[in-house]
N, C-alpha and C positions, 0 to 999 in steps of 0.2 A: 128116416131113419129107418135101416135095414131090420128084418125080423127072421126069428125061426120060423119054421113050419109051424110049430104050436103059438106062434104070436108073441114070443118073448123076444126083446130086443137082444141085439149080437153084443155082447160084452167085448173092450178091448183085449188083444193079446196080453194076458198077464201072468207071469212065472208064480205060482202057489206056493207059500212058504211052507215049509213043512211042518213046523213047529206047530203048537195045538192055537187055535184061534184066540182062547181065554187069555192068553199073553198081552193080547192088545197089538199083536203086529199086523201092518198092512201087507197086503201083496205088493210085492215088487215089479214093478217093467222090467221087461229085458233090456231096455235101454232108457236109461235114467237121463231127464234133463236138469236143470239148475232147480226149477220147483220142485222137483220130484226128490232129488237129494235132500234139499231143506227140510220138507215133510220127513221122511223118512229118519233121517238123522237128529231131527229136531234141533235144527241151528239154522239161523237165517240165512237168506241169500247173501247179503251184506258179507257175513263171516265166511263163507265160502269163498267169494270173491276175492277177500281179503288174503285168504290162506293160499289161493291158487296165483294171485299175483307175487307172493313171496315164495313161492316154491315150497310152501309148507302141507299143501293138500295132501293127504295119504292115499288118496284113490287114485290110480293112474288115469286118464281120460281115454276114451277111444278115439281113432285117427279121426279129423273132423271133416264133414260132410259138407257143412254151411259154417256161419260164423257162431253157430250155438255149441258150447262143451255139450259133452255127453259120456255117459259111462255106462260100463255094463253092470247090468243087473245082478249079476253073478258076484261081481268084484264088491258091490255095494254090499251085497247080502254078507259076504264073507267078513267085509270089515266090521258090519254092523254087529255082527254075532262075536267077532274078536276071537275067534277059534275055541272058545266055552260057550255053551248054550247059559244064557242067564247073566252072560259077563256084560257090562257095561262101559269097562275100560276104554275101549276105542273112542266112544262117545265122550265119555269123561277127558280124554286126552285132546280132543276136539276143544272142548270149552276150556281147558289148562291153556292151550295155545291160544285161544283168544283174549283170555285174560291177561297174557304175558306180550300180547300185542305181535302175536303171528311170529316170534322169534324162534 
């Protein structure tokens, strides 16, 4: 592992969230993969996969470079924030779609 001149390890490139840390929000990578998305949105990989398969997942994917789906960290943050700080309506919408069978 590489380190800075001061001996501290390099951290992966991550966009810092502008909201206060006491809200429990994690930093969002510039490019999010399936596991990142599940962790950030607090839903399972399987739920994301089902919604994608039915064309119901609300965040548009980035162009494919390999077989792994990926999303823009900016788009994920915008969806998570739902246009209003403190609003969890987008996340609730995903859970409602899951209960309705991704319809």
